[in-house]
C-alpha positions in Angstrom: 0.0 0.9 0.0 0.9 3.4 -0.6 1.9 6.0 2.1 -0.6 8.5 2.9 -1.5 11.9 4.8 -3.0 14.2 6.3 -3.4 18.1 7.3 -4.8 18.9 10.6 -7.5 22.0 10.2 -5.9 24.6 11.9 -2.5 23.2 10.7 -0.5 22.1 13.3 -0.2 18.9 12.5 0.3 15.4 9.8 -1.3 12.6 9.9 0.6 9.8 8.2 -0.2 6.1 8.0 0.5 3.3 5.3 -1.6 -0.4 5.3 -0.7 -1.8 7.9 3.2 -0.5 9.4 0.8 2.6 11.5 -0.4 6.1 12.0 2.3 8.5 13.1 1.6 12.1 13.9 4.1 14.9 12.5 4.1 18.4 14.0 3.8 20.6 11.2 6.8 23.9 13.3 8.9 20.8 14.3 8.9 19.0 11.6 8.7 15.5 13.8 6.9 13.0 15.3 5.2 14.2 18.3 5.0 10.6 19.6 6.1 7.3 18.5 3.4 5.1 16.0 0.0 4.7 16.8 -1.1 1.2 17.9 -3.6 0.7 15.4 -4.0 -2.9 16.6 -2.6 -5.1 13.0 -5.2 -3.5 11.4 -4.8 -2.5 7.2 -5.7 1.4 8.2 -8.0 2.7 4.9 -9.4 6.4 5.9 -7.9 8.6 9.0 -10.2 11.8 9.7 -9.5 14.7 12.0 -12.2 16.0 14.2 -13.4 19.8 13.2 -11.3 20.8 16.0 -8.6 18.9 14.7 -7.6 17.5 18.3 -8.9 13.9 17.0 -8.6 11.6 14.9 -10.3 8.9 13.8 -9.3 5.8 12.8 -11.2 3.0 10.7 -9.5 -0.4 8.4 -10.1 -4.0 6.6 -9.2 -6.9 8.5 -10.5 -5.9 11.6 -14.1 -4.2 13.3 -13.1 -1.7 15.1 -13.4 1.8 14.2 -11.1 4.0 17.4 -10.7 7.1 18.0 -7.5 8.8 19.5 -6.0 12.2 20.6 -3.0 13.9 19.1 -2.8 15.6 22.2 -1.0 12.3 23.3 -1.2 9.3 21.1 -3.9 7.4 23.5 -7.3 6.4 23.1 -10.0 8.3 23.1 -13.3 7.5 24.3 -15.5 3.8 23.4 -14.1 1.7 21.3 -16.6 1.6 18.5 -17.5 -2.2 16.4 -19.0 -2.2 13.7 -18.8 -5.3 12.0 -17.8 -6.2 9.3 -14.7 -4.7 7.8 -14.7 -1.0 7.5 -13.8 1.1 5.1 -14.3 5.0 6.3 -15.7 7.0 9.6 -15.3 10.1 9.6 -16.5 12.9 12.2 -19.5 14.7 12.3 -19.6 18.6 11.8 -20.0 18.6 15.9 -17.1 16.6 16.9 -19.6 14.9 18.5 -20.6 11.5 15.8 -18.8 9.4 13.7 -20.5 7.9 11.3 -18.9 4.2 10.1 -19.0 2.9 6.2 -19.2 -0.2 5.9 -18.9 -3.4 3.6 -22.0 -4.8 4.4 -24.4 -1.8 2.9 -23.9 -0.4 5.5 -23.8 3.6 7.3 -24.3 3.9 11.0 -23.3 7.1 13.3 -22.0 6.7 16.8 -21.1 8.7 19.9 -17.7 7.7 20.0 -17.3 8.1 23.7 -19.9 5.9 25.2 -19.6 3.5 21.9 -23.5 3.8 21.3 -25.2 3.8 18.1 -27.3 7.0 17.5 -28.5 5.9 13.4 -27.9 4.4 11.0 -28.6 3.7 7.0 -29.2 0.8 5.3 -28.1 0.0 1.7 -28.6 -3.3 0.0 -25.8 -5.4 -1.6 -23.7 -2.6 -1.7 -20.2 -2.2 -0.2 -20.2 2.1 1.1 -16.8 2.7 0.4 -17.5 6.4 1.9 -20.1 7.6 4.0 -20.1 12.1 4.9 -22.1 14.9 6.6 -22.5 17.8 5.2 -20.5 20.6 6.5 -24.1 22.4 8.0 -25.8 18.7 9.4 -28.0 18.6 7.3 -27.6 16.3 5.2 -25.5 12.7 4.6 -23.5 11.5 2.2 -22.3 7.7 1.2 -20.5 6.3 -2.2 -21.6 3.2 -3.2 -18.7 0.6 -4.7 -21.8 0.3 -7.7 -21.0 3.5 -8.9 -23.8 5.5 -7.1 -24.1 8.2 -4.7 -27.2 8.9 -2.2 -28.5 11.8 0.0 -29.8 11.3 3.5 -31.4 13.7 5.7 -29.7 13.3 8.9 -32.2 14.2 11.1 -34.2 10.6 10.1 -31.8 8.6 7.8 -34.5 9.2 5.4 -32.9 9.0 1.6 -33.9 11.5 0.3 -33.3 11.7 -4.2 -32.9 8.1 -5.9 -29.2 6.5 -6.5 -27.1 9.4 -8.8 -25.0 6.9 -11.3 -21.1 8.5 -10.8 -18.2 6.8 -12.0 -16.2 4.5 -12.2 -13.7 4.0 -9.7 -15.4 6.5 -7.3 -13.9 6.1 -3.6 -14.6 9.0 -1.8 -17.1 12.1 -0.9 -15.5 16.1 -0.9 -18.7 18.5 0.7 -16.8 22.5 0.5 -17.7 23.9 3.8 -20.7 26.0 2.6 -22.8 22.4 1.4 -23.3 23.7 -1.3 -21.3 21.2 -3.7 -20.5 17.4 -3.7 -17.3 16.3 -5.2 -17.1 12.1 -5.9 -13.2 11.5 -6.6 -12.1 8.4 -8.1 -9.5 6.9 -8.7 -9.4 6.7 -12.7 -11.4 8.5 -13.9 -12.4 12.8 -13.4 -13.7 14.0 -11.0 -18.0 14.9 -11.0 -19.1 17.6 -8.9 -22.6 18.6 -8.1 -24.7 21.0 -7.0 -26.9 20.2 -3.5 -29.7 22.2 -4.5 -29.8 20.6 -7.7 -29.6 17.1 -6.6 -32.5 17.3 -4.3 -34.6 18.3 -7.2 -35.2 13.9 -7.7 -37.3 12.9 -6.8 -39.4 16.0 -8.9 -37.0 15.2 -12.0 -37.8 11.7 -11.7 -41.5 11.6 -11.4 -42.0 13.8 -14.2 -39.4 12.1 -16.2 -40.8 9.6 -18.4 -43.5 12.6 -19.4 -41.0 15.7 -20.1 -39.1 13.1 -22.1 -41.6 12.4 -24.2 -42.5 16.4 -24.9 -39.3 17.6 -25.9 -38.3 14.0 -28.4 -42.6 13.6 -29.3 -43.3 17.0 -28.6 -46.6 14.8 -26.8 -47.9 13.9 -23.7 -48.0 11.6 -21.7 -51.2 11.0 -20.8 -53.4 11.6 -23.2 -50.9 11.6 -26.4 -51.8 15.0 -27.1 -49.6 17.5 -29.3 -46.7 20.0 -27.2 -46.8 23.3 -29.1 -42.7 23.6 -28.7 -40.4 26.5 -30.9 -37.2 25.5 -31.4 -35.8 28.0 -28.1 -38.6 26.4 -25.6 -37.2 22.7 -26.6 -33.6 23.3 -25.6 -34.0 25.2 -22.1 -36.5 22.5 -21.3 -33.5 19.8 -22.3 -30.4 22.3 -20.9 -32.3 22.5 -17.7 -33.4 18.6 -17.3 -29.9 17.1 -18.4 -28.2 20.0 -16.4 -30.4 19.6 -13.4 -30.2 15.4 -13.2 -25.8 15.1 -14.8 -24.8 17.9 -11.9 -23.0 21.5 -13.1 -19.7 19.9 -14.8 -16.6 17.6 -14.7 -13.3 18.7 -12.6 -10.1 17.9 -14.6 -7.3 14.5 -13.1 -4.8 17.3 -12.0 -8.1 19.7 -10.4 -7.1 22.2 -13.0 -10.4 22.6 -15.1 -14.0 22.3 -14.0 -15.7 21.9 -17.2 -20.0 23.0 -17.6 
C-alpha cells in the first residue's frame, strides 16, 4: 500500500499512515514525530480523518471491525472502541465533533457517539459495499458512495433517503463537500472527478416523477397522458432539455489534475 497523509484543520499537525505499518502524527513546526506510531491493532488502515477542532483522529481499516478515536495531543485512544462489523471502509467525524459516521462492506453507514460507543442511527443499502459516507458541514444531510457507482443523499435527522441513487464514475472512492455545503465532489482514482450542486440534486425526486413525461414532450412533442400535441418552439425545446439534463447530471466535471472545471 502507498502511504497517505493529511493536514489537521488548524494546520499544526500532519497525520500519515501506510497500510498495516502504522499511523504517525507529525508536528508541522518542528517537522518531527510527536510520539511513536499509534497502535493500530494490526489493522490495514484504510482511512484517517481529523475532528473539526483538529484534536482527534478517527482510524478505520480492513481486517478489523473496530474503529478507534485517538487524541493527537497524547497519542492515546479516546472514548470507547466502536465496533462496526463487518469490515469498515471509511470513518469520519460529524460537523459537531461528537458523532462518527462509519461506512462498511454490508451496505451500512452507522452513526456513533465516539465517547460512549453507542450507535445513534444507521442507513442501509441492500447488497452495496459503501466505500465512503460523510455529513454536509451544515449537518442537514448525509451522503454515501457505493461500490455500485451510485451516490445517495439522506436526511441527517431521520436517515430517510431523499433522492434516487445518482450515477457516479467508475472507481469513485471518496466524497468531498465544500465548506458551505453547496457542492459535492466525487473523487475517482481512474476517471475525472464529478462535481454536483446539492440544491440541484435535491430536486431529483420531482424530476424522476416527471422524467418520462418530460422526455416524451421533448422528443415526441406529445404529453404522456393523452398524447395531445405540445406546442414547443425550438428555443423552448432546447431550454427544457438543457435545464433537465443539467439538474440530473450536476454542474460539470473536474479534470484529473484538478485545474479545470467543464460545465
